[in-house]
C-alpha positions as CSV (number, residue, x, y, z in Angstrom):
1,M,0.0,0.0,0.0
2,D,1.3,3.4,-1.0
3,S,2.1,6.0,1.7
4,I,-0.8,8.2,0.7
5,E,-3.1,5.3,0.7
6,K,-2.0,4.4,4.2
7,D,-2.5,8.0,5.3
8,W,-6.1,7.8,4.1
9,E,-6.7,4.6,5.9
10,L,-5.2,5.9,9.2
11,F,-7.0,9.3,9.0
12,L,-10.5,7.7,8.1
13,T,-10.2,5.1,10.9
14,I,-9.5,7.8,13.5
15,A,-12.3,10.0,12.2
16,Q,-14.7,7.1,12.2
17,E,-13.6,5.8,15.7
18,Q,-13.4,9.3,17.2
19,N,-10.7,7.9,19.4
20,I,-7.0,7.4,18.6
21,T,-6.5,4.4,20.9
22,K,-9.6,2.6,19.5
23,A,-8.3,3.4,16.0
24,A,-4.9,2.1,16.8
25,N,-6.3,-1.2,18.1
26,K,-8.5,-1.5,14.9
27,L,-5.4,-0.9,12.7
28,F,-3.2,-3.2,14.8
29,M,-0.8,-0.4,15.6
30,S,0.5,1.1,18.9
31,Q,-1.2,4.4,20.0
32,P,2.1,6.4,19.9
33,A,2.9,5.1,16.4
34,L,-0.5,6.2,15.2
35,S,-0.2,9.6,16.9
36,Y,3.1,10.1,15.3
37,R,1.7,9.3,11.8
38,L,-1.1,11.7,12.4
39,T,1.2,14.5,13.4
40,Q,3.2,14.0,10.3
41,L,0.1,14.1,8.2
42,E,-1.1,17.3,9.8
43,K,2.2,19.0,9.0
44,N,1.1,19.0,5.3
45,F,-1.8,21.3,6.3
46,D,0.0,23.6,8.8
47,E,-3.0,23.1,11.1
48,P,-4.7,20.3,13.0
49,L,-7.1,17.9,11.4
50,F,-8.6,16.9,14.8
51,I,-9.4,18.6,18.2
52,R,-8.3,16.6,21.0
53,T,-10.7,16.3,23.9
54,T,-10.9,14.2,27.1
55,K,-13.4,11.9,25.3
56,G,-11.5,11.5,22.1
57,V,-11.1,13.5,19.0
58,I,-13.4,15.5,16.6
59,L,-12.8,16.8,13.1
60,T,-11.7,20.4,12.5
61,E,-13.1,22.2,9.5
62,T,-10.0,21.3,7.6
63,G,-10.4,17.8,8.9
64,E,-13.9,17.5,7.6
65,L,-12.8,18.7,4.1
66,Y,-10.0,16.1,4.1
67,Y,-12.4,13.4,5.3
68,Q,-14.5,13.8,2.2
69,Y,-11.4,14.0,0.0
70,A,-10.0,10.8,1.6
71,L,-13.4,9.0,1.3
72,D,-13.7,9.9,-2.4
73,S,-10.0,9.0,-3.1
74,V,-10.3,5.5,-1.5
75,K,-13.5,4.9,-3.5
76,R,-11.9,5.9,-6.7
77,K,-8.7,4.0,-6.1
78,K,-10.8,0.9,-5.4
79,E,-12.8,1.3,-8.6
80,F,-9.5,1.8,-10.5
81,D,-8.0,-1.3,-9.1
82,E,-11.1,-3.3,-9.9
83,S,-11.1,-2.0,-13.4
84,L,-7.6,-3.2,-14.0
85,E,-8.3,-6.7,-12.5
86,N,-11.3,-7.1,-14.8
87,R,-9.0,-6.6,-17.8
88,K,-6.9,-9.6,-17.0
89,T,-7.7,-12.8,-18.8
90,T,-7.3,-14.8,-15.6
91,I,-10.3,-14.4,-13.3
92,S,-8.9,-12.7,-10.2
93,G,-9.6,-9.8,-8.0
94,T,-11.5,-9.4,-4.7
95,L,-14.9,-10.8,-3.9
96,Q,-16.7,-9.1,-0.9
97,L,-19.2,-11.6,0.4
98,G,-21.6,-11.5,3.2
99,S,-23.6,-14.4,4.6
100,S,-26.1,-15.2,7.3
101,S,-24.3,-17.0,10.2
102,I,-26.4,-20.1,10.0
103,F,-26.0,-20.5,6.2
104,A,-22.2,-19.8,6.7
105,N,-22.1,-22.6,9.3
106,Y,-24.0,-25.3,7.5
107,E,-23.8,-24.6,3.7
108,L,-21.1,-22.0,2.9
109,P,-18.0,-24.2,3.7
110,S,-18.7,-26.8,0.9
111,I,-19.6,-24.0,-1.5
112,L,-16.5,-22.0,-0.8
113,A,-14.3,-25.1,-1.0
114,G,-15.4,-25.8,-4.5
115,F,-15.4,-22.2,-5.5
116,T,-11.9,-21.4,-4.3
117,N,-10.6,-24.6,-5.9
118,R,-12.0,-23.5,-9.2
119,Y,-10.9,-19.9,-8.9
120,P,-7.7,-19.8,-6.9
121,H,-6.8,-16.3,-8.0
122,I,-9.9,-14.6,-6.5
123,K,-9.3,-13.1,-3.1
124,L,-12.3,-13.7,-0.8
125,H,-13.4,-11.3,1.9
126,L,-16.2,-12.8,3.9
127,Q,-18.4,-11.3,6.7
128,T,-21.0,-13.2,8.6
129,G,-23.8,-12.1,10.9
130,I,-27.6,-12.0,11.3
131,S,-29.3,-11.4,8.0
132,S,-30.4,-7.8,8.8
133,R,-26.7,-6.9,9.3
134,I,-25.8,-8.5,6.0
135,A,-28.7,-6.6,4.3
136,Q,-27.3,-3.4,5.6
137,L,-23.8,-4.2,4.4
138,F,-25.3,-5.0,0.9
139,T,-27.3,-1.8,0.8
140,N,-24.3,0.3,1.7
141,N,-22.3,-1.4,-1.0
142,D,-19.8,-2.8,1.5
143,I,-20.2,-6.3,0.0
144,H,-20.8,-7.4,-3.6
145,I,-23.0,-10.4,-2.7
146,G,-25.2,-11.0,0.3
147,I,-26.8,-14.3,1.3
148,M,-29.7,-13.5,3.5
149,R,-32.4,-15.5,5.3
150,G,-36.0,-14.1,5.9
151,H,-37.9,-11.4,4.3
152,H,-35.2,-8.8,3.3
153,A,-35.8,-6.8,0.1
154,P,-32.7,-4.8,-0.8
155,T,-32.4,-3.3,-4.2
156,G,-30.7,-5.7,-6.4
157,E,-31.1,-9.1,-8.2
158,K,-32.2,-12.2,-6.3
159,I,-31.4,-15.9,-6.6
160,Y,-33.6,-18.2,-4.6
161,L,-31.5,-20.8,-2.7
162,S,-33.9,-22.7,-0.3
163,T,-36.8,-22.7,2.0
164,E,-37.0,-24.1,5.5
165,P,-39.7,-24.5,8.0
166,I,-39.9,-22.6,11.3
167,C,-40.3,-25.1,14.1
168,L,-41.5,-25.3,17.7
169,V,-38.6,-27.1,19.6
170,T,-39.1,-28.5,23.0
171,S,-37.5,-31.1,25.3
172,K,-38.9,-34.6,25.3
173,A,-40.4,-33.7,28.7
174,C,-42.4,-30.7,27.4
175,N,-45.3,-30.4,25.0
176,R,-47.4,-27.5,23.7
177,Q,-49.9,-27.5,26.6
178,T,-47.2,-26.9,29.1
179,L,-45.5,-24.0,27.2
180,P,-47.0,-21.2,29.2
181,T,-45.3,-22.5,32.4
182,V,-41.9,-23.5,30.7
183,P,-39.2,-20.9,30.1
184,Q,-39.0,-19.5,26.6
185,I,-35.4,-19.2,25.3
186,R,-34.7,-16.2,23.2
187,Y,-31.5,-16.0,21.1
188,T,-29.9,-13.2,19.0
189,T,-31.5,-13.3,15.6
190,D,-33.3,-11.0,13.1
191,P,-36.2,-8.8,14.3
192,S,-38.3,-10.5,11.5
193,L,-38.0,-13.8,13.2
194,Y,-38.9,-12.3,16.6
195,T,-42.1,-11.1,14.9
196,I,-42.9,-14.6,13.6
197,M,-42.3,-15.9,17.2
198,D,-44.6,-13.4,18.8
199,T,-47.3,-13.5,16.2
200,W,-47.5,-17.3,16.4
201,W,-47.7,-17.2,20.2
202,N,-50.4,-14.7,20.2
203,Q,-52.5,-16.8,17.8
204,N,-52.3,-19.8,20.1
205,F,-52.1,-18.5,23.7
206,D,-53.9,-15.9,25.8
207,T,-51.1,-15.3,28.3
208,P,-47.6,-13.9,27.6
209,P,-44.8,-16.5,27.2
210,N,-42.5,-17.1,30.3
211,T,-39.5,-15.4,28.6
212,C,-36.6,-15.5,31.0
213,L,-33.6,-17.1,29.2
214,Y,-31.6,-15.0,26.7
215,V,-28.6,-16.5,24.8
216,D,-26.6,-15.2,21.9
217,T,-26.6,-18.1,19.5
218,M,-29.0,-20.7,18.1
219,A,-26.4,-23.3,18.9
220,T,-26.6,-22.4,22.6
221,C,-30.4,-22.4,22.4
222,R,-30.5,-25.9,21.0
223,R,-28.3,-27.2,23.8
224,F,-30.4,-25.6,26.4
225,I,-33.6,-27.2,25.0
226,Q,-31.7,-30.5,24.8
227,K,-31.0,-30.2,28.6
228,N,-34.7,-29.5,29.3
229,L,-34.1,-25.9,30.2
230,G,-36.8,-24.4,28.1
231,W,-38.4,-24.2,24.6
232,S,-37.9,-22.0,21.6
233,I,-38.9,-21.3,18.0
234,L,-36.2,-22.1,15.5
235,P,-35.5,-22.4,11.8
236,Y,-35.0,-26.1,10.8
237,T,-31.4,-25.7,9.8
238,G,-29.2,-27.6,12.3
239,L,-32.1,-29.2,14.0
240,E,-31.7,-32.6,12.2
241,Y,-28.6,-33.3,14.5
242,F,-30.9,-33.0,17.6
243,K,-34.0,-34.9,16.3
244,D,-33.5,-37.8,18.6
245,D,-33.2,-35.6,21.7
246,V,-35.8,-33.0,21.2
247,N,-39.4,-32.6,19.8
248,I,-39.4,-30.7,16.5
249,E,-42.9,-29.5,15.3
250,P,-43.0,-27.5,12.0
251,L,-45.4,-24.6,12.6
252,Q,-48.4,-23.2,10.8
253,W,-50.4,-19.9,11.0
254,D,-53.8,-20.2,12.3
255,D,-55.2,-20.5,8.7
256,G,-53.1,-23.6,8.1
257,T,-50.3,-21.9,6.1
258,P,-46.8,-23.4,6.9
259,I,-44.5,-20.9,8.5
260,E,-41.4,-20.9,6.4
261,R,-38.3,-18.8,5.8
262,E,-36.5,-18.4,2.5
263,T,-32.8,-18.0,1.9
264,N,-31.8,-15.9,-1.1
265,L,-28.6,-14.6,-2.7
266,Y,-28.6,-10.9,-3.6
267,Y,-26.2,-9.1,-6.0
268,H,-26.1,-5.7,-7.7
269,L,-26.8,-5.7,-11.4
270,R,-24.0,-4.2,-13.3
271,V,-23.1,-4.4,-17.0
272,P,-20.3,-5.5,-17.3
273,Q,-20.3,-7.3,-13.9
274,R,-17.0,-7.6,-12.0
275,K,-15.5,-10.9,-12.9
276,P,-15.2,-12.3,-9.4
277,V,-18.7,-11.4,-8.7
278,Q,-20.0,-12.9,-11.9
279,A,-18.0,-16.1,-11.4
280,F,-19.5,-16.6,-7.9
281,I,-23.0,-16.0,-9.3
282,D,-22.5,-18.6,-12.1
283,Y,-20.9,-20.9,-9.6
284,M,-23.9,-20.7,-7.3
285,I,-26.4,-21.2,-10.1
286,E,-24.6,-24.4,-11.1
287,Y,-24.1,-25.5,-7.5
288,M,-27.8,-25.2,-6.6
289,K,-28.9,-27.1,-9.7
290,N,-26.9,-30.1,-8.4
291,Q,-28.5,-29.9,-4.9
292,P,-31.6,-31.8,-3.8
293,H,-34.7,-29.6,-4.0
294,K,-35.1,-27.5,-0.8
């Protein structure tokens, strides 16, 4: 990375973190080293780019002007690099991919193993998380492709991947009649799935659920249910490994419609498309054709 590009990165990180120590940690630098680089950069302007406060730093007027310049420069440099990569006969370059955590855990390893074997010159950057976060990254153009579960509708093209049922999951000692007296286990997931949980409950029970256990992952939730610590509503993915230890009941709305959740791949339509992006889209279409119907 050229010195000027490094200066852009350091400056933008400090501006975004509003704290030199936090910025240094994010950049894997020492705080004194980052402060020195900032001082050297500010000498080019004969005035400070930041105002130091007890709580961190804030941009000066000159700093605000440089912030916009640095943002635009980084964007233009990235576009230039990608244009050069697209001219090469070998499919190379960077693919910015985002995926829901559950899909990344159960499906993506096999997909990426095949993809990287076919396209060894493509540099893959992957981010995982709940689908609402992946949708935001996609909308902000921070990723080229987003794999999301649930009802997300970002602007872009969509490739259907699969559908799975939403299930009531209880221990063997529990059943639907006892649910109001048994702890409900809530886990970190998309707000849309919380809405499904609450709507289904209100259609079937007159009293609020006994929600008292909160965990951060579906995996922890499944383990808690397995040990008879409570019940939850979960997508089916991953439950097949627990089917001998827990009760799994695919849910329906009160009109009999199955409660299901789709997984889709989203990409921005560009002509011509970046080669790494187009390669992944084509690979996924081929991959899904060879999978059992979901």
